[in-house]
C-alpha positions as a printed Julia matrix, in Angstrom:
353×3 Matrix{Float64}:
  -4.39  44.85  36.35
  -6.63  44.3   33.35
  -5.85  46.26  30.21
  -8.15  49.17  29.38
  -8.01  48.37  25.67
 -11.43  48.35  24.0
 -12.58  46.97  20.7
 -13.51  50.51  19.6
  -9.81  51.44  19.44
  -8.43  48.23  18.05
  -8.96  46.05  15.0
 -11.08  42.92  15.4
  -9.35  39.56  14.92
 -10.74  36.56  13.04
  -8.95  33.21  13.22
  -9.6   31.07  10.16
 -10.06  32.09   6.53
 -12.51  29.4    5.42
 -15.95  30.22   4.02
 -17.52  31.28   7.31
 -14.43  32.97   8.74
 -14.15  35.03   5.56
 -17.85  35.96   5.67
 -17.55  37.0    9.33
 -14.42  39.04   8.59
 -16.26  40.9    5.82
 -19.2   41.58   8.13
 -16.97  42.92  10.89
 -15.08  45.05   8.35
 -18.24  47.05   7.69
 -17.66  48.61  11.12
 -13.85  48.83  11.23
 -10.48  47.23  10.56
 -10.21  43.42  10.73
  -7.15  41.17  10.91
  -7.84  37.78   9.3
  -5.48  34.98  10.33
  -4.6   32.06   8.08
  -1.74  29.58   8.28
  -1.39  29.6    4.49
   0.76  32.34   2.88
  -0.92  31.73  -0.49
  -4.27  32.8    1.02
  -2.68  36.06   2.18
  -1.26  36.64  -1.3
  -4.6   35.9   -2.95
  -6.49  38.33  -0.72
  -3.88  41.06  -1.17
  -3.58  40.75  -4.94
  -6.95  39.4   -6.1
  -9.11  40.9   -3.32
 -11.0   37.58  -3.14
 -11.04  34.43  -1.01
 -13.16  31.25  -1.21
 -15.31  32.92  -3.84
 -15.96  36.04  -1.76
 -14.97  39.61  -2.62
 -12.95  40.97   0.28
 -13.81  44.18   2.09
 -10.93  46.65   1.82
 -10.72  46.84   5.62
  -9.83  43.13   5.96
  -6.07  42.65   6.37
  -4.87  39.04   5.99
  -1.95  37.79   8.06
  -0.05  34.65   9.03
   1.29  36.38  12.17
  -0.76  35.01  15.07
   1.32  36.83  17.69
   0.78  40.21  16.01
  -2.98  39.62  15.71
  -3.31  38.76  19.4
  -1.21  41.78  20.38
  -3.34  44.22  18.38
  -6.82  42.75  18.84
  -8.87  42.86  22.03
 -11.86  41.03  20.52
 -11.2   37.86  18.51
 -13.58  35.55  16.61
 -12.11  32.03  16.14
 -13.74  30.33  13.14
 -11.84  27.04  12.91
 -13.25  23.57  12.08
 -13.71  21.55  15.26
 -11.0   19.05  14.31
  -8.34  21.76  14.37
  -9.8   24.07  17.0
  -7.8   22.83  20.0
  -4.52  23.0   18.07
  -5.14  26.63  17.09
  -6.0   27.51  20.69
  -2.79  25.87  21.9
  -0.8   27.82  19.33
  -2.56  31.05  20.32
  -2.2   30.52  24.06
   1.26  32.16  24.49
  -0.08  35.34  22.89
  -3.49  35.59  24.56
  -4.09  37.76  27.65
  -6.71  37.51  30.4
  -8.32  40.71  29.08
  -8.99  39.25  25.63
 -12.58  38.48  24.6
 -13.02  35.4   22.38
 -16.29  34.66  20.57
 -16.02  31.45  18.56
 -18.07  30.66  15.44
 -17.46  26.89  15.33
 -20.42  24.49  15.3
 -18.79  21.27  16.46
 -17.52  19.23  19.42
 -14.06  18.39  20.69
 -14.1   14.71  21.68
 -11.92  12.83  24.17
 -11.35   9.25  23.06
  -9.31   6.4   24.45
  -6.09   5.69  22.59
  -6.67   3.72  19.42
 -10.39   4.52  19.26
 -12.05   6.68  16.6
 -15.32   8.55  16.67
 -16.76   6.5   13.82
 -15.76   3.17  15.38
 -18.94   1.28  16.23
 -17.39   0.04  19.48
 -16.62   3.55  20.74
 -18.83   4.68  23.62
 -19.36   8.31  24.63
 -20.48   9.93  27.87
 -21.23  13.65  28.39
 -17.86  14.03  30.12
 -16.14  12.93  26.9
 -17.29  15.94  24.87
 -16.18  19.56  25.01
 -17.77  22.59  23.44
 -15.44  25.08  21.8
 -15.83  27.54  24.69
 -14.58  24.79  27.03
 -11.56  24.23  24.78
 -10.71  27.95  24.91
 -10.83  27.93  28.72
  -8.83  24.7   28.94
  -6.05  25.79  26.58
  -5.7   29.53  27.27
  -5.86  32.07  30.11
  -8.92  33.72  28.55
 -12.04  33.5   30.73
 -14.47  35.84  29.0
 -15.63  33.67  26.13
 -18.71  33.45  23.99
 -20.06  31.97  20.8
 -21.8   33.21  17.66
 -24.47  30.92  16.29
 -27.63  31.14  14.22
 -29.08  30.69  10.74
 -25.93  32.0    9.07
 -25.22  30.3    5.73
 -21.93  31.8    4.58
 -22.91  32.09   0.9
 -26.0   34.13   1.74
 -24.04  36.39   4.09
 -21.37  36.84   1.43
 -24.14  37.77  -1.02
 -25.26  40.63   1.2
 -28.61  39.12   2.17
 -30.22  40.17   5.5
 -29.54  37.76   8.37
 -29.32  37.58  12.15
 -27.35  35.68  14.77
 -27.06  35.09  18.51
 -24.03  35.97  20.59
 -24.06  34.04  23.84
 -21.86  34.41  26.9
 -22.01  34.4   30.68
 -20.39  37.86  30.54
 -22.39  40.95  29.59
 -19.34  42.68  28.12
 -18.75  39.8   25.7
 -22.31  40.04  24.37
 -22.12  43.83  24.25
 -18.76  44.04  22.46
 -19.66  41.23  20.08
 -23.0   42.68  19.03
 -21.54  46.18  18.61
 -18.75  44.81  16.44
 -20.85  42.76  14.06
 -24.26  44.44  13.9
 -24.95  46.31  10.66
 -27.79  47.41   8.38
 -27.93  43.9    6.94
 -26.97  41.79   9.96
 -28.75  41.78  13.33
 -27.34  40.29  16.54
 -29.19  39.19  19.68
 -27.76  38.24  23.07
 -28.14  35.18  25.29
 -26.79  34.09  28.67
 -27.18  30.36  27.88
 -23.78  29.77  26.31
 -24.12  25.98  26.43
 -27.59  25.96  24.9
 -26.59  28.21  22.01
 -23.47  26.14  21.35
 -25.42  22.89  21.42
 -28.1   24.27  19.11
 -25.46  25.05  16.5
 -23.91  21.59  16.76
 -26.9   19.28  17.15
 -28.81  20.71  14.18
 -26.04  19.41  11.89
 -27.38  15.87  12.29
 -30.9   16.96  11.35
 -29.63  18.91   8.33
 -28.08  15.71   7.05
 -31.38  13.88   7.58
 -33.2   16.69   5.78
 -30.89  16.26   2.81
 -31.95  12.62   2.63
 -35.61  13.68   2.58
 -34.89  16.22  -0.16
 -32.83  13.75  -2.15
 -35.73  11.31  -2.14
 -37.91  13.94  -3.78
 -40.3   14.47  -0.88
 -42.05  17.81  -0.34
 -42.82  20.28   2.41
 -45.09  18.02   4.48
 -42.24  15.55   4.89
 -39.72  18.3    5.62
 -41.96  19.91   8.24
 -42.42  16.48   9.85
 -38.66  16.02  10.01
 -37.88  19.51  11.35
 -40.53  19.5   14.08
 -39.75  15.99  15.29
 -36.04  16.66  14.88
 -36.35  19.71  17.13
 -37.83  17.54  19.88
 -34.81  15.22  19.67
 -32.38  18.13  19.81
 -34.11  19.65  22.84
 -34.28  16.28  24.6
 -30.55  15.69  24.18
 -29.67  19.32  24.92
 -31.56  19.21  28.23
 -29.75  16.02  29.19
 -26.44  17.8   28.57
 -27.42  20.75  30.79
 -28.85  23.35  28.41
 -32.0   25.44  28.86
 -34.76  24.19  26.51
 -35.82  27.78  25.68
 -32.52  28.38  23.88
 -33.53  25.87  21.2
 -36.69  27.84  20.39
 -34.83  30.91  19.13
 -32.48  31.82  16.29
 -29.68  29.5   17.42
 -32.1   26.59  17.72
 -35.15  26.37  15.48
 -33.88  29.26  13.33
 -30.63  27.51  12.48
 -32.45  24.21  12.11
 -34.84  25.6    9.49
 -32.04  27.27   7.52
 -29.82  24.21   7.32
 -32.66  21.74   6.77
 -34.17  23.61   3.84
 -31.16  24.96   1.95
 -28.94  23.14  -0.56
 -26.25  25.67   0.47
 -25.84  23.67   3.69
 -22.91  21.24   3.51
 -24.73  18.8    5.78
 -27.9   18.93   3.67
 -25.77  18.24   0.6
 -24.28  15.1    2.16
 -27.73  13.7    2.92
 -29.02  14.6   -0.53
 -26.14  12.79  -2.21
 -26.7    9.72  -0.02
 -30.34   9.59  -1.1
 -29.18   9.82  -4.72
 -27.22   6.59  -4.25
 -23.67   7.78  -3.56
 -21.6    6.1   -0.87
 -20.48   7.98   2.2
 -16.81   7.29   1.4
 -17.19   8.84  -2.05
 -19.01  11.88  -0.66
 -16.28  12.51   1.9
 -13.53  12.03  -0.69
 -15.08  14.53  -3.11
 -16.15  17.21  -0.61
 -14.0   20.34  -0.35
 -15.17  21.32   3.15
 -15.98  19.43   6.33
 -19.61  18.4    6.9
 -19.83  18.34  10.69
 -23.11  16.42  10.53
 -21.36  13.13   9.76
 -19.53  13.26  13.08
 -22.46  14.81  14.9
 -24.78  11.92  14.03
 -22.29   9.47  15.49
 -21.77  11.61  18.61
 -25.52  12.05  19.21
 -26.21   8.33  18.75
 -23.47   7.34  21.19
 -24.59   9.93  23.76
 -28.21   8.79  23.43
 -27.13   5.21  24.08
 -25.19   6.16  27.22
 -27.97   8.45  28.51
 -30.8    6.08  27.51
 -32.59   8.78  25.48
 -34.91   8.05  22.54
 -33.69   9.77  19.36
 -35.34   7.85  16.51
 -34.41  10.18  13.64
 -30.78  10.37  14.7
 -30.67   6.61  15.29
 -32.02   5.85  11.81
 -29.67   8.37  10.19
 -26.8    6.66  11.99
 -27.87   3.28  10.58
 -28.04   4.75   7.06
 -24.61   6.36   7.37
 -22.67   3.62   9.08
 -24.59   0.34   8.9
 -25.74   0.32   5.27
 -29.44   0.68   6.01
 -31.29   1.87   2.9
 -33.05   5.22   3.04
 -36.3    3.47   2.14
 -35.98   1.11   5.09
 -35.15   4.01   7.39
 -38.23   5.95   6.32
 -40.41   2.88   6.81
 -39.13   2.55  10.39
 -39.86   6.2   11.21
 -43.36   6.05   9.78
 -44.14   2.97  11.87
 -42.57   4.37  15.08
 -45.32   4.57  17.71
 -43.76   6.07  20.84
 -43.95   9.71  21.94
 -46.46  12.55  21.97
 -46.38  15.76  19.94
 -44.85  18.13  22.52
 -42.75  15.87  24.69
 -39.63  17.93  25.26
 -40.56  20.98  27.42
């Protein structure tokens, strides 16, 4: 029999104490107690003694812990906020402690990729089909006994949230109770939450925009203005919708907060890690040096490679993503890439609905 525990009586759990996990924990703490899981004891000590983490002042209702079993036992509603590379491992570690009555709403904008042994995502010979990629909700279902899953996605730059600025997000799930519990837990006077039934579309919107944010950084780094940026965002949206539809998502989901909203935020803000990577590339830095000197993962580097390989296998035209791939991995100059895009003749204005 399912437990009658509700999130109103229990603390909310957050898995991952990076920039976004910390920002989400602080948001949730405006409405009640939050348990914030980290694998690193020094992070717990810092939060307890300095009341800060990753540059953010911690809400007094956030309790840090390294005890995953205790968090799962006490929390009915849990928000995993783990980089995609480590997401499956954390779900495997959590699995013995998770119950069928748990609700999990992940905040991770990335893919889990199945590759043949010896292959890497950035290997030019690696091919990808839709069956080779998993969203984070799929990973939760594959690795745990939790069935009621959802995701949180939208124009949610962690530094702006941490600064108390107004923002909004989308919580998507096939289950009404997941959307209801999630929105009740996180909604506040400065943070609005909307619901969606298209879990796949909202997840894909959060992932696919990473590639366009990187391209936008290149445009910004070259010193171009708003005409160029609007050109990139509008044509980039058409590529995202085209690929999202091919993967099974509803095109309407890309026209809301988790689609065009997130795309605008990450394509126009230097606070975006993916924008920063593109900007530094346009300034003449090498990709290897950017990766080596970055403190946090820029998912867009992987996303560009994933989108390019999926487009090849699905025979879909994605000119911006294809050119960005050539700049990242095949030493095409940004000037040559721009020249190609400006001379590209195929397609009409609205060709994705």
